[in-house]
PyMOL CGO cylinders between C-alpha atoms (Angstrom):
from pymol import cmd
from pymol.cgo import CYLINDER

trace = [
    CYLINDER, 25.92, -46.55, 21.08, 24.16, -47.38, 17.57, 0.3, 1, 1, 1, 1, 1, 1,
    CYLINDER, 24.16, -47.38, 17.57, 21.26, -47.48, 19.82, 0.3, 1, 1, 1, 1, 1, 1,
    CYLINDER, 21.26, -47.48, 19.82, 21.86, -43.92, 21.53, 0.3, 1, 1, 1, 1, 1, 1,
    CYLINDER, 21.86, -43.92, 21.53, 23.05, -42.27, 18.25, 0.3, 1, 1, 1, 1, 1, 1,
    CYLINDER, 23.05, -42.27, 18.25, 19.52, -43.38, 16.60, 0.3, 1, 1, 1, 1, 1, 1,
    CYLINDER, 19.52, -43.38, 16.60, 17.06, -42.61, 19.30, 0.3, 1, 1, 1, 1, 1, 1,
    CYLINDER, 17.06, -42.61, 19.30, 19.35, -38.85, 19.58, 0.3, 1, 1, 1, 1, 1, 1,
    CYLINDER, 19.35, -38.85, 19.58, 18.75, -38.68, 15.87, 0.3, 1, 1, 1, 1, 1, 1,
    CYLINDER, 18.75, -38.68, 15.87, 15.24, -39.82, 16.22, 0.3, 1, 1, 1, 1, 1, 1,
    CYLINDER, 15.24, -39.82, 16.22, 14.60, -36.60, 18.66, 0.3, 1, 1, 1, 1, 1, 1,
    CYLINDER, 14.60, -36.60, 18.66, 16.12, -33.92, 17.19, 0.3, 1, 1, 1, 1, 1, 1,
    CYLINDER, 16.12, -33.92, 17.19, 14.11, -35.02, 14.20, 0.3, 1, 1, 1, 1, 1, 1,
    CYLINDER, 14.11, -35.02, 14.20, 10.86, -35.07, 16.04, 0.3, 1, 1, 1, 1, 1, 1,
    CYLINDER, 10.86, -35.07, 16.04, 11.90, -31.48, 17.56, 0.3, 1, 1, 1, 1, 1, 1,
    CYLINDER, 11.90, -31.48, 17.56, 12.38, -29.91, 14.09, 0.3, 1, 1, 1, 1, 1, 1,
    CYLINDER, 12.38, -29.91, 14.09, 9.05, -31.04, 13.04, 0.3, 1, 1, 1, 1, 1, 1,
    CYLINDER, 9.05, -31.04, 13.04, 7.21, -29.36, 15.91, 0.3, 1, 1, 1, 1, 1, 1,
    CYLINDER, 7.21, -29.36, 15.91, 5.64, -26.25, 15.12, 0.3, 1, 1, 1, 1, 1, 1,
    CYLINDER, 5.64, -26.25, 15.12, 7.13, -23.77, 18.03, 0.3, 1, 1, 1, 1, 1, 1,
    CYLINDER, 7.13, -23.77, 18.03, 10.77, -24.49, 16.79, 0.3, 1, 1, 1, 1, 1, 1,
    CYLINDER, 10.77, -24.49, 16.79, 11.62, -21.80, 14.86, 0.3, 1, 1, 1, 1, 1, 1,
    CYLINDER, 11.62, -21.80, 14.86, 15.53, -21.63, 14.61, 0.3, 1, 1, 1, 1, 1, 1,
    CYLINDER, 15.53, -21.63, 14.61, 17.20, -17.84, 13.94, 0.3, 1, 1, 1, 1, 1, 1,
    CYLINDER, 17.20, -17.84, 13.94, 14.90, -15.98, 12.47, 0.3, 1, 1, 1, 1, 1, 1,
    CYLINDER, 14.90, -15.98, 12.47, 14.42, -12.11, 12.06, 0.3, 1, 1, 1, 1, 1, 1,
    CYLINDER, 14.42, -12.11, 12.06, 12.00, -9.28, 11.05, 0.3, 1, 1, 1, 1, 1, 1,
    CYLINDER, 12.00, -9.28, 11.05, 12.33, -7.04, 9.60, 0.3, 1, 1, 1, 1, 1, 1,
    CYLINDER, 12.33, -7.04, 9.60, 15.63, -7.60, 8.26, 0.3, 1, 1, 1, 1, 1, 1,
    CYLINDER, 15.63, -7.60, 8.26, 18.90, -5.60, 9.47, 0.3, 1, 1, 1, 1, 1, 1,
    CYLINDER, 18.90, -5.60, 9.47, 21.51, -7.64, 8.19, 0.3, 1, 1, 1, 1, 1, 1,
    CYLINDER, 21.51, -7.64, 8.19, 22.38, -9.37, 4.72, 0.3, 1, 1, 1, 1, 1, 1,
    CYLINDER, 22.38, -9.37, 4.72, 22.82, -12.70, 6.76, 0.3, 1, 1, 1, 1, 1, 1,
    CYLINDER, 22.82, -12.70, 6.76, 19.28, -12.50, 8.74, 0.3, 1, 1, 1, 1, 1, 1,
    CYLINDER, 19.28, -12.50, 8.74, 16.93, -15.32, 7.91, 0.3, 1, 1, 1, 1, 1, 1,
    CYLINDER, 16.93, -15.32, 7.91, 13.83, -13.44, 7.27, 0.3, 1, 1, 1, 1, 1, 1,
    CYLINDER, 13.83, -13.44, 7.27, 10.88, -16.18, 8.90, 0.3, 1, 1, 1, 1, 1, 1,
    CYLINDER, 10.88, -16.18, 8.90, 8.38, -18.16, 6.12, 0.3, 1, 1, 1, 1, 1, 1,
    CYLINDER, 8.38, -18.16, 6.12, 5.16, -16.52, 5.92, 0.3, 1, 1, 1, 1, 1, 1,
    CYLINDER, 5.16, -16.52, 5.92, 2.51, -17.78, 8.38, 0.3, 1, 1, 1, 1, 1, 1,
    CYLINDER, 2.51, -17.78, 8.38, 5.50, -19.59, 10.37, 0.3, 1, 1, 1, 1, 1, 1,
    CYLINDER, 5.50, -19.59, 10.37, 3.84, -20.66, 13.58, 0.3, 1, 1, 1, 1, 1, 1,
    CYLINDER, 3.84, -20.66, 13.58, 6.73, -19.94, 16.07, 0.3, 1, 1, 1, 1, 1, 1,
    CYLINDER, 6.73, -19.94, 16.07, 6.28, -16.06, 14.22, 0.3, 1, 1, 1, 1, 1, 1,
    CYLINDER, 6.28, -16.06, 14.22, 2.43, -16.35, 15.06, 0.3, 1, 1, 1, 1, 1, 1,
    CYLINDER, 2.43, -16.35, 15.06, 2.36, -17.81, 18.97, 0.3, 1, 1, 1, 1, 1, 1,
    CYLINDER, 2.36, -17.81, 18.97, 4.85, -15.35, 20.08, 0.3, 1, 1, 1, 1, 1, 1,
    CYLINDER, 4.85, -15.35, 20.08, 2.97, -12.25, 18.35, 0.3, 1, 1, 1, 1, 1, 1,
    CYLINDER, 2.97, -12.25, 18.35, -0.16, -13.33, 19.34, 0.3, 1, 1, 1, 1, 1, 1,
    CYLINDER, -0.16, -13.33, 19.34, 1.10, -13.78, 23.32, 0.3, 1, 1, 1, 1, 1, 1,
    CYLINDER, 1.10, -13.78, 23.32, 3.34, -10.33, 23.09, 0.3, 1, 1, 1, 1, 1, 1,
    CYLINDER, 3.34, -10.33, 23.09, 0.09, -8.70, 21.74, 0.3, 1, 1, 1, 1, 1, 1,
    CYLINDER, 0.09, -8.70, 21.74, -1.86, -10.14, 25.03, 0.3, 1, 1, 1, 1, 1, 1,
    CYLINDER, -1.86, -10.14, 25.03, 0.72, -9.06, 26.93, 0.3, 1, 1, 1, 1, 1, 1,
    CYLINDER, 0.72, -9.06, 26.93, 0.94, -5.28, 26.56, 0.3, 1, 1, 1, 1, 1, 1,
    CYLINDER, 0.94, -5.28, 26.56, -3.02, -4.70, 25.83, 0.3, 1, 1, 1, 1, 1, 1,
    CYLINDER, -3.02, -4.70, 25.83, -3.81, -6.50, 28.55, 0.3, 1, 1, 1, 1, 1, 1,
    CYLINDER, -3.81, -6.50, 28.55, -1.49, -4.76, 30.63, 0.3, 1, 1, 1, 1, 1, 1,
    CYLINDER, -1.49, -4.76, 30.63, -1.86, -1.24, 28.86, 0.3, 1, 1, 1, 1, 1, 1,
    CYLINDER, -1.86, -1.24, 28.86, -5.44, -1.65, 27.58, 0.3, 1, 1, 1, 1, 1, 1,
    CYLINDER, -5.44, -1.65, 27.58, -6.51, 1.79, 25.44, 0.3, 1, 1, 1, 1, 1, 1,
    CYLINDER, -6.51, 1.79, 25.44, -8.55, 4.48, 27.21, 0.3, 1, 1, 1, 1, 1, 1,
    CYLINDER, -8.55, 4.48, 27.21, -11.92, 2.98, 27.66, 0.3, 1, 1, 1, 1, 1, 1,
    CYLINDER, -11.92, 2.98, 27.66, -13.88, -0.20, 29.28, 0.3, 1, 1, 1, 1, 1, 1,
    CYLINDER, -13.88, -0.20, 29.28, -13.87, -3.44, 29.01, 0.3, 1, 1, 1, 1, 1, 1,
    CYLINDER, -13.87, -3.44, 29.01, -15.24, -4.76, 25.60, 0.3, 1, 1, 1, 1, 1, 1,
    CYLINDER, -15.24, -4.76, 25.60, -13.69, -1.52, 23.90, 0.3, 1, 1, 1, 1, 1, 1,
    CYLINDER, -13.69, -1.52, 23.90, -12.70, -2.05, 20.17, 0.3, 1, 1, 1, 1, 1, 1,
    CYLINDER, -12.70, -2.05, 20.17, -9.01, -2.03, 18.77, 0.3, 1, 1, 1, 1, 1, 1,
    CYLINDER, -9.01, -2.03, 18.77, -6.49, -3.18, 15.83, 0.3, 1, 1, 1, 1, 1, 1,
    CYLINDER, -6.49, -3.18, 15.83, -3.50, -4.91, 15.68, 0.3, 1, 1, 1, 1, 1, 1,
    CYLINDER, -3.50, -4.91, 15.68, -1.23, -4.06, 12.55, 0.3, 1, 1, 1, 1, 1, 1,
    CYLINDER, -1.23, -4.06, 12.55, 1.28, -7.98, 12.13, 0.3, 1, 1, 1, 1, 1, 1,
    CYLINDER, 1.28, -7.98, 12.13, 3.89, -7.14, 9.51, 0.3, 1, 1, 1, 1, 1, 1,
    CYLINDER, 3.89, -7.14, 9.51, 3.63, -7.10, 5.87, 0.3, 1, 1, 1, 1, 1, 1,
    CYLINDER, 3.63, -7.10, 5.87, 4.16, -10.80, 4.23, 0.3, 1, 1, 1, 1, 1, 1,
    CYLINDER, 4.16, -10.80, 4.23, 4.44, -12.14, 7.47, 0.3, 1, 1, 1, 1, 1, 1,
    CYLINDER, 4.44, -12.14, 7.47, 1.14, -13.42, 7.77, 0.3, 1, 1, 1, 1, 1, 1,
    CYLINDER, 1.14, -13.42, 7.77, -2.12, -14.48, 5.05, 0.3, 1, 1, 1, 1, 1, 1,
    CYLINDER, -2.12, -14.48, 5.05, -5.37, -12.85, 5.88, 0.3, 1, 1, 1, 1, 1, 1,
    CYLINDER, -5.37, -12.85, 5.88, -6.65, -16.28, 7.41, 0.3, 1, 1, 1, 1, 1, 1,
    CYLINDER, -6.65, -16.28, 7.41, -4.22, -16.46, 10.03, 0.3, 1, 1, 1, 1, 1, 1,
    CYLINDER, -4.22, -16.46, 10.03, -4.07, -12.59, 10.51, 0.3, 1, 1, 1, 1, 1, 1,
    CYLINDER, -4.07, -12.59, 10.51, -7.74, -13.21, 11.58, 0.3, 1, 1, 1, 1, 1, 1,
    CYLINDER, -7.74, -13.21, 11.58, -6.99, -15.99, 13.46, 0.3, 1, 1, 1, 1, 1, 1,
    CYLINDER, -6.99, -15.99, 13.46, -3.75, -14.12, 15.33, 0.3, 1, 1, 1, 1, 1, 1,
    CYLINDER, -3.75, -14.12, 15.33, -6.37, -11.58, 16.12, 0.3, 1, 1, 1, 1, 1, 1,
    CYLINDER, -6.37, -11.58, 16.12, -9.13, -14.05, 17.59, 0.3, 1, 1, 1, 1, 1, 1,
    CYLINDER, -9.13, -14.05, 17.59, -6.55, -15.75, 19.65, 0.3, 1, 1, 1, 1, 1, 1,
    CYLINDER, -6.55, -15.75, 19.65, -5.56, -12.42, 20.97, 0.3, 1, 1, 1, 1, 1, 1,
    CYLINDER, -5.56, -12.42, 20.97, -9.07, -11.27, 22.03, 0.3, 1, 1, 1, 1, 1, 1,
    CYLINDER, -9.07, -11.27, 22.03, -9.17, -14.92, 23.94, 0.3, 1, 1, 1, 1, 1, 1,
    CYLINDER, -9.17, -14.92, 23.94, -6.22, -14.50, 26.13, 0.3, 1, 1, 1, 1, 1, 1,
    CYLINDER, -6.22, -14.50, 26.13, -6.47, -13.75, 29.18, 0.3, 1, 1, 1, 1, 1, 1,
    CYLINDER, -6.47, -13.75, 29.18, -6.77, -10.66, 31.01, 0.3, 1, 1, 1, 1, 1, 1,
    CYLINDER, -6.77, -10.66, 31.01, -7.08, -8.55, 27.07, 0.3, 1, 1, 1, 1, 1, 1,
    CYLINDER, -7.08, -8.55, 27.07, -10.69, -8.02, 27.85, 0.3, 1, 1, 1, 1, 1, 1,
    CYLINDER, -10.69, -8.02, 27.85, -10.82, -6.05, 24.75, 0.3, 1, 1, 1, 1, 1, 1,
    CYLINDER, -10.82, -6.05, 24.75, -12.70, -6.71, 20.95, 0.3, 1, 1, 1, 1, 1, 1,
    CYLINDER, -12.70, -6.71, 20.95, -9.96, -7.11, 18.88, 0.3, 1, 1, 1, 1, 1, 1,
    CYLINDER, -9.96, -7.11, 18.88, -9.63, -7.20, 15.02, 0.3, 1, 1, 1, 1, 1, 1,
    CYLINDER, -9.63, -7.20, 15.02, -6.89, -7.28, 12.33, 0.3, 1, 1, 1, 1, 1, 1,
    CYLINDER, -6.89, -7.28, 12.33, -6.49, -3.81, 11.17, 0.3, 1, 1, 1, 1, 1, 1,
    CYLINDER, -6.49, -3.81, 11.17, -7.77, -2.80, 7.93, 0.3, 1, 1, 1, 1, 1, 1,
    CYLINDER, -7.77, -2.80, 7.93, -9.51, 0.31, 6.09, 0.3, 1, 1, 1, 1, 1, 1,
    CYLINDER, -9.51, 0.31, 6.09, -12.39, 0.63, 7.88, 0.3, 1, 1, 1, 1, 1, 1,
    CYLINDER, -12.39, 0.63, 7.88, -10.62, 0.49, 11.56, 0.3, 1, 1, 1, 1, 1, 1,
    CYLINDER, -10.62, 0.49, 11.56, -7.76, 2.62, 10.93, 0.3, 1, 1, 1, 1, 1, 1,
    CYLINDER, -7.76, 2.62, 10.93, -10.10, 5.22, 13.74, 0.3, 1, 1, 1, 1, 1, 1,
    CYLINDER, -10.10, 5.22, 13.74, -9.40, 2.46, 16.19, 0.3, 1, 1, 1, 1, 1, 1,
    CYLINDER, -9.40, 2.46, 16.19, -6.11, 2.23, 18.48, 0.3, 1, 1, 1, 1, 1, 1,
    CYLINDER, -6.11, 2.23, 18.48, -4.13, 0.40, 16.76, 0.3, 1, 1, 1, 1, 1, 1,
    CYLINDER, -4.13, 0.40, 16.76, -1.33, -2.05, 18.64, 0.3, 1, 1, 1, 1, 1, 1,
    CYLINDER, -1.33, -2.05, 18.64, 1.41, -2.68, 16.21, 0.3, 1, 1, 1, 1, 1, 1,
    CYLINDER, 1.41, -2.68, 16.21, 4.18, -5.50, 15.86, 0.3, 1, 1, 1, 1, 1, 1,
    CYLINDER, 4.18, -5.50, 15.86, 6.91, -3.30, 14.65, 0.3, 1, 1, 1, 1, 1, 1,
    CYLINDER, 6.91, -3.30, 14.65, 9.77, -6.48, 15.13, 0.3, 1, 1, 1, 1, 1, 1,
    CYLINDER, 9.77, -6.48, 15.13, 10.28, -10.25, 15.47, 0.3, 1, 1, 1, 1, 1, 1,
    CYLINDER, 10.28, -10.25, 15.47, 13.69, -12.06, 16.79, 0.3, 1, 1, 1, 1, 1, 1,
    CYLINDER, 13.69, -12.06, 16.79, 13.58, -15.68, 17.36, 0.3, 1, 1, 1, 1, 1, 1,
    CYLINDER, 13.58, -15.68, 17.36, 16.80, -17.45, 18.51, 0.3, 1, 1, 1, 1, 1, 1,
    CYLINDER, 16.80, -17.45, 18.51, 16.02, -21.35, 19.26, 0.3, 1, 1, 1, 1, 1, 1,
    CYLINDER, 16.02, -21.35, 19.26, 13.86, -20.86, 22.25, 0.3, 1, 1, 1, 1, 1, 1,
    CYLINDER, 13.86, -20.86, 22.25, 13.77, -17.08, 23.37, 0.3, 1, 1, 1, 1, 1, 1,
    CYLINDER, 13.77, -17.08, 23.37, 12.01, -14.84, 21.33, 0.3, 1, 1, 1, 1, 1, 1,
    CYLINDER, 12.01, -14.84, 21.33, 11.86, -11.01, 21.25, 0.3, 1, 1, 1, 1, 1, 1,
    CYLINDER, 11.86, -11.01, 21.25, 9.00, -9.14, 19.50, 0.3, 1, 1, 1, 1, 1, 1,
    CYLINDER, 9.00, -9.14, 19.50, 8.64, -5.26, 19.58, 0.3, 1, 1, 1, 1, 1, 1,
    CYLINDER, 8.64, -5.26, 19.58, 5.33, -4.17, 20.46, 0.3, 1, 1, 1, 1, 1, 1,
    CYLINDER, 5.33, -4.17, 20.46, 3.68, -0.43, 20.10, 0.3, 1, 1, 1, 1, 1, 1,
    CYLINDER, 3.68, -0.43, 20.10, 0.69, 0.58, 21.84, 0.3, 1, 1, 1, 1, 1, 1,
    CYLINDER, 0.69, 0.58, 21.84, -1.03, 3.86, 20.98, 0.3, 1, 1, 1, 1, 1, 1,
    CYLINDER, -1.03, 3.86, 20.98, -0.19, 6.70, 23.82, 0.3, 1, 1, 1, 1, 1, 1,
    CYLINDER, -0.19, 6.70, 23.82, -3.93, 8.77, 22.33, 0.3, 1, 1, 1, 1, 1, 1,
    CYLINDER, -3.93, 8.77, 22.33, -7.57, 7.04, 22.78, 0.3, 1, 1, 1, 1, 1, 1,
    CYLINDER, -7.57, 7.04, 22.78, -9.93, 6.59, 20.06, 0.3, 1, 1, 1, 1, 1, 1,
    CYLINDER, -9.93, 6.59, 20.06, -10.35, 9.27, 16.90, 0.3, 1, 1, 1, 1, 1, 1,
    CYLINDER, -10.35, 9.27, 16.90, -7.13, 11.58, 18.39, 0.3, 1, 1, 1, 1, 1, 1,
    CYLINDER, -7.13, 11.58, 18.39, -5.14, 10.16, 15.84, 0.3, 1, 1, 1, 1, 1, 1,
    CYLINDER, -5.14, 10.16, 15.84, -6.21, 10.26, 12.19, 0.3, 1, 1, 1, 1, 1, 1,
    CYLINDER, -6.21, 10.26, 12.19, -4.45, 7.62, 9.45, 0.3, 1, 1, 1, 1, 1, 1,
    CYLINDER, -4.45, 7.62, 9.45, -2.26, 10.24, 8.28, 0.3, 1, 1, 1, 1, 1, 1,
    CYLINDER, -2.26, 10.24, 8.28, -0.61, 10.10, 12.39, 0.3, 1, 1, 1, 1, 1, 1,
    CYLINDER, -0.61, 10.10, 12.39, -1.16, 6.19, 12.59, 0.3, 1, 1, 1, 1, 1, 1,
    CYLINDER, -1.16, 6.19, 12.59, 2.79, 5.95, 11.67, 0.3, 1, 1, 1, 1, 1, 1,
    CYLINDER, 2.79, 5.95, 11.67, 4.51, 9.21, 14.19, 0.3, 1, 1, 1, 1, 1, 1,
    CYLINDER, 4.51, 9.21, 14.19, 6.75, 7.14, 16.15, 0.3, 1, 1, 1, 1, 1, 1,
    CYLINDER, 6.75, 7.14, 16.15, 5.75, 9.71, 18.96, 0.3, 1, 1, 1, 1, 1, 1,
    CYLINDER, 5.75, 9.71, 18.96, 2.76, 8.64, 19.32, 0.3, 1, 1, 1, 1, 1, 1,
    CYLINDER, 2.76, 8.64, 19.32, 3.53, 5.02, 20.33, 0.3, 1, 1, 1, 1, 1, 1,
    CYLINDER, 3.53, 5.02, 20.33, 4.69, 3.60, 23.32, 0.3, 1, 1, 1, 1, 1, 1,
    CYLINDER, 4.69, 3.60, 23.32, 7.37, 0.39, 22.94, 0.3, 1, 1, 1, 1, 1, 1,
    CYLINDER, 7.37, 0.39, 22.94, 7.83, -2.58, 24.54, 0.3, 1, 1, 1, 1, 1, 1,
    CYLINDER, 7.83, -2.58, 24.54, 10.36, -5.49, 24.03, 0.3, 1, 1, 1, 1, 1, 1,
    CYLINDER, 10.36, -5.49, 24.03, 8.41, -8.56, 25.11, 0.3, 1, 1, 1, 1, 1, 1,
    CYLINDER, 8.41, -8.56, 25.11, 10.97, -11.34, 25.81, 0.3, 1, 1, 1, 1, 1, 1,
    CYLINDER, 10.97, -11.34, 25.81, 9.61, -15.03, 25.60, 0.3, 1, 1, 1, 1, 1, 1,
    CYLINDER, 9.61, -15.03, 25.60, 10.92, -18.29, 26.24, 0.3, 1, 1, 1, 1, 1, 1,
    CYLINDER, 10.92, -18.29, 26.24, 9.41, -22.03, 24.39, 0.3, 1, 1, 1, 1, 1, 1,
    CYLINDER, 9.41, -22.03, 24.39, 10.05, -23.76, 21.05, 0.3, 1, 1, 1, 1, 1, 1,
    CYLINDER, 10.05, -23.76, 21.05, 10.19, -27.12, 22.26, 0.3, 1, 1, 1, 1, 1, 1,
    CYLINDER, 10.19, -27.12, 22.26, 7.63, -26.42, 25.46, 0.3, 1, 1, 1, 1, 1, 1,
    CYLINDER, 7.63, -26.42, 25.46, 5.12, -23.75, 25.22, 0.3, 1, 1, 1, 1, 1, 1,
    CYLINDER, 5.12, -23.75, 25.22, 5.68, -20.69, 24.73, 0.3, 1, 1, 1, 1, 1, 1,
    CYLINDER, 5.68, -20.69, 24.73, 5.80, -18.01, 27.26, 0.3, 1, 1, 1, 1, 1, 1,
    CYLINDER, 5.80, -18.01, 27.26, 6.22, -14.45, 28.35, 0.3, 1, 1, 1, 1, 1, 1,
    CYLINDER, 6.22, -14.45, 28.35, 9.40, -13.91, 30.55, 0.3, 1, 1, 1, 1, 1, 1,
    CYLINDER, 9.40, -13.91, 30.55, 9.28, -9.78, 30.76, 0.3, 1, 1, 1, 1, 1, 1,
    CYLINDER, 9.28, -9.78, 30.76, 8.71, -6.69, 29.34, 0.3, 1, 1, 1, 1, 1, 1,
    CYLINDER, 8.71, -6.69, 29.34, 10.81, -4.11, 28.61, 0.3, 1, 1, 1, 1, 1, 1,
    CYLINDER, 10.81, -4.11, 28.61, 9.46, -0.49, 28.06, 0.3, 1, 1, 1, 1, 1, 1,
    CYLINDER, 9.46, -0.49, 28.06, 11.02, 1.88, 25.52, 0.3, 1, 1, 1, 1, 1, 1,
    CYLINDER, 11.02, 1.88, 25.52, 10.39, 5.82, 25.39, 0.3, 1, 1, 1, 1, 1, 1,
    CYLINDER, 10.39, 5.82, 25.39, 7.70, 6.98, 22.30, 0.3, 1, 1, 1, 1, 1, 1,
    CYLINDER, 7.70, 6.98, 22.30, 9.85, 6.82, 19.40, 0.3, 1, 1, 1, 1, 1, 1,
    CYLINDER, 9.85, 6.82, 19.40, 12.94, 4.81, 19.80, 0.3, 1, 1, 1, 1, 1, 1,
    CYLINDER, 12.94, 4.81, 19.80, 11.11, 1.57, 18.24, 0.3, 1, 1, 1, 1, 1, 1,
    CYLINDER, 11.11, 1.57, 18.24, 10.00, 2.94, 14.66, 0.3, 1, 1, 1, 1, 1, 1,
    CYLINDER, 10.00, 2.94, 14.66, 6.27, 1.90, 13.66, 0.3, 1, 1, 1, 1, 1, 1,
    CYLINDER, 6.27, 1.90, 13.66, 5.91, 0.00, 10.87, 0.3, 1, 1, 1, 1, 1, 1,
    CYLINDER, 5.91, 0.00, 10.87, 3.94, 0.77, 7.97, 0.3, 1, 1, 1, 1, 1, 1,
    CYLINDER, 3.94, 0.77, 7.97, 0.39, -0.13, 7.74, 0.3, 1, 1, 1, 1, 1, 1,
    CYLINDER, 0.39, -0.13, 7.74, -0.65, -3.62, 6.91, 0.3, 1, 1, 1, 1, 1, 1,
    CYLINDER, -0.65, -3.62, 6.91, -4.27, -3.99, 6.37, 0.3, 1, 1, 1, 1, 1, 1,
    CYLINDER, -4.27, -3.99, 6.37, -5.88, -7.35, 5.76, 0.3, 1, 1, 1, 1, 1, 1,
    CYLINDER, -5.88, -7.35, 5.76, -7.42, -6.00, 2.67, 0.3, 1, 1, 1, 1, 1, 1,
    CYLINDER, -7.42, -6.00, 2.67, -4.12, -5.58, 1.43, 0.3, 1, 1, 1, 1, 1, 1,
    CYLINDER, -4.12, -5.58, 1.43, -2.71, -8.83, 2.01, 0.3, 1, 1, 1, 1, 1, 1,
    CYLINDER, -2.71, -8.83, 2.01, -2.82, -11.35, -0.15, 0.3, 1, 1, 1, 1, 1, 1,
    CYLINDER, -2.82, -11.35, -0.15, -5.00, -14.92, 0.07, 0.3, 1, 1, 1, 1, 1, 1,
    CYLINDER, -5.00, -14.92, 0.07, -2.54, -18.19, 0.98, 0.3, 1, 1, 1, 1, 1, 1,
    CYLINDER, -2.54, -18.19, 0.98, -1.89, -19.91, -2.43, 0.3, 1, 1, 1, 1, 1, 1,
    CYLINDER, -1.89, -19.91, -2.43, -1.36, -17.15, -4.59, 0.3, 1, 1, 1, 1, 1, 1,
    CYLINDER, -1.36, -17.15, -4.59, 2.04, -15.39, -6.01, 0.3, 1, 1, 1, 1, 1, 1,
    CYLINDER, 2.04, -15.39, -6.01, 2.76, -12.22, -5.01, 0.3, 1, 1, 1, 1, 1, 1,
    CYLINDER, 2.76, -12.22, -5.01, 2.15, -9.66, -7.79, 0.3, 1, 1, 1, 1, 1, 1,
    CYLINDER, 2.15, -9.66, -7.79, 3.94, -9.22, -10.39, 0.3, 1, 1, 1, 1, 1, 1,
    CYLINDER, 3.94, -9.22, -10.39, 6.10, -5.71, -10.55, 0.3, 1, 1, 1, 1, 1, 1,
    CYLINDER, 6.10, -5.71, -10.55, 4.66, -2.83, -12.59, 0.3, 1, 1, 1, 1, 1, 1,
    CYLINDER, 4.66, -2.83, -12.59, 7.12, -2.62, -15.79, 0.3, 1, 1, 1, 1, 1, 1,
    CYLINDER, 7.12, -2.62, -15.79, 9.31, 0.57, -15.62, 0.3, 1, 1, 1, 1, 1, 1,
    CYLINDER, 9.31, 0.57, -15.62, 9.23, 2.89, -18.55, 0.3, 1, 1, 1, 1, 1, 1,
    CYLINDER, 9.23, 2.89, -18.55, 12.70, 1.15, -20.07, 0.3, 1, 1, 1, 1, 1, 1,
    CYLINDER, 12.70, 1.15, -20.07, 10.89, -1.98, -20.08, 0.3, 1, 1, 1, 1, 1, 1,
    CYLINDER, 10.89, -1.98, -20.08, 7.34, -0.50, -21.98, 0.3, 1, 1, 1, 1, 1, 1,
    CYLINDER, 7.34, -0.50, -21.98, 6.56, -0.92, -25.15, 0.3, 1, 1, 1, 1, 1, 1,
    CYLINDER, 6.56, -0.92, -25.15, 7.33, 2.14, -26.79, 0.3, 1, 1, 1, 1, 1, 1,
    CYLINDER, 7.33, 2.14, -26.79, 4.05, 4.46, -27.69, 0.3, 1, 1, 1, 1, 1, 1,
    CYLINDER, 4.05, 4.46, -27.69, 3.55, 7.40, -29.39, 0.3, 1, 1, 1, 1, 1, 1,
    CYLINDER, 3.55, 7.40, -29.39, 0.83, 9.89, -28.65, 0.3, 1, 1, 1, 1, 1, 1,
    CYLINDER, 0.83, 9.89, -28.65, -0.50, 7.75, -25.85, 0.3, 1, 1, 1, 1, 1, 1,
    CYLINDER, -0.50, 7.75, -25.85, -1.42, 5.33, -28.16, 0.3, 1, 1, 1, 1, 1, 1,
    CYLINDER, -1.42, 5.33, -28.16, -0.23, 1.23, -28.76, 0.3, 1, 1, 1, 1, 1, 1,
    CYLINDER, -0.23, 1.23, -28.76, 1.04, 0.70, -32.25, 0.3, 1, 1, 1, 1, 1, 1,
    CYLINDER, 1.04, 0.70, -32.25, -1.84, -1.90, -33.31, 0.3, 1, 1, 1, 1, 1, 1,
    CYLINDER, -1.84, -1.90, -33.31, -0.29, -5.69, -34.73, 0.3, 1, 1, 1, 1, 1, 1,
    CYLINDER, -0.29, -5.69, -34.73, -0.77, -6.34, -38.61, 0.3, 1, 1, 1, 1, 1, 1,
    CYLINDER, -0.77, -6.34, -38.61, -3.72, -8.22, -38.99, 0.3, 1, 1, 1, 1, 1, 1,
    CYLINDER, -3.72, -8.22, -38.99, -2.62, -11.30, -41.83, 0.3, 1, 1, 1, 1, 1, 1,
    CYLINDER, -2.62, -11.30, -41.83, -5.60, -11.26, -42.76, 0.3, 1, 1, 1, 1, 1, 1,
    CYLINDER, -5.60, -11.26, -42.76, -5.77, -8.43, -43.80, 0.3, 1, 1, 1, 1, 1, 1,
    CYLINDER, -5.77, -8.43, -43.80, -2.68, -8.56, -46.37, 0.3, 1, 1, 1, 1, 1, 1,
    CYLINDER, -2.68, -8.56, -46.37, -3.42, -9.42, -49.97, 0.3, 1, 1, 1, 1, 1, 1,
    CYLINDER, -3.42, -9.42, -49.97, -2.89, -12.78, -50.82, 0.3, 1, 1, 1, 1, 1, 1,
    CYLINDER, -2.89, -12.78, -50.82, 0.01, -13.79, -53.21, 0.3, 1, 1, 1, 1, 1, 1,
    CYLINDER, 0.01, -13.79, -53.21, -0.52, -14.41, -56.62, 0.3, 1, 1, 1, 1, 1, 1,
    CYLINDER, -0.52, -14.41, -56.62, 0.71, -18.46, -57.62, 0.3, 1, 1, 1, 1, 1, 1,
    CYLINDER, 0.71, -18.46, -57.62, 1.26, -17.79, -61.02, 0.3, 1, 1, 1, 1, 1, 1,
    CYLINDER, 1.26, -17.79, -61.02, 3.24, -14.50, -60.81, 0.3, 1, 1, 1, 1, 1, 1,
    CYLINDER, 3.24, -14.50, -60.81, 6.76, -15.39, -61.14, 0.3, 1, 1, 1, 1, 1, 1,
    CYLINDER, 6.76, -15.39, -61.14, 9.30, -13.48, -59.34, 0.3, 1, 1, 1, 1, 1, 1,
    CYLINDER, 9.30, -13.48, -59.34, 10.53, -10.45, -60.20, 0.3, 1, 1, 1, 1, 1, 1,
    CYLINDER, 10.53, -10.45, -60.20, 7.61, -10.14, -62.96, 0.3, 1, 1, 1, 1, 1, 1,
    CYLINDER, 7.61, -10.14, -62.96, 5.85, -7.00, -62.71, 0.3, 1, 1, 1, 1, 1, 1,
]
cmd.load_cgo(trace, "trace")
């Protein structure tokens, strides 16, 4: 029994360290108890890659092979390095036949495929993907988050300890799955940098008069005390 318990413990420990194991995670959180995935989470990256590739392969944008498209990944969930790698991996998946790039400030005129939601439940994942209904240059930047401009899909995957794989895809009427905010790669902070500190509110900001800071007194400009003077004289 002791050996059996030790073996089970070792197997559980090994399974917990595998990159595909993600537990119970949700983005964006819908309940206070939802656990948001850690940045660059391996299981989230793998499932987003496969889900995007499946939707792009099955529902490509208008145009022929090697047409350029952009992918919009969740804000706060990937570093710039991982953002680029996922785009490359999506492009390399069978059946994609498109040139895939991370969403950027310079390619928003391309057809954009969005990851709109992530749910991982131990060995099952659900990734919501939006594909553009319109073609190249038919949406301007102001319309890139228009819910009615996208067809929504919920891609179900199974995996975890085993490699992730798509098991089925459910289609939704345009507008059912909300379009996420745009997350161009230029706005993603690099790995190892803490998030930027929020700007102080008016209540926290120092008082200013006529738009100028009150200068601090310069100790060097203060007159020196005469040690020969007695307190109270003068």
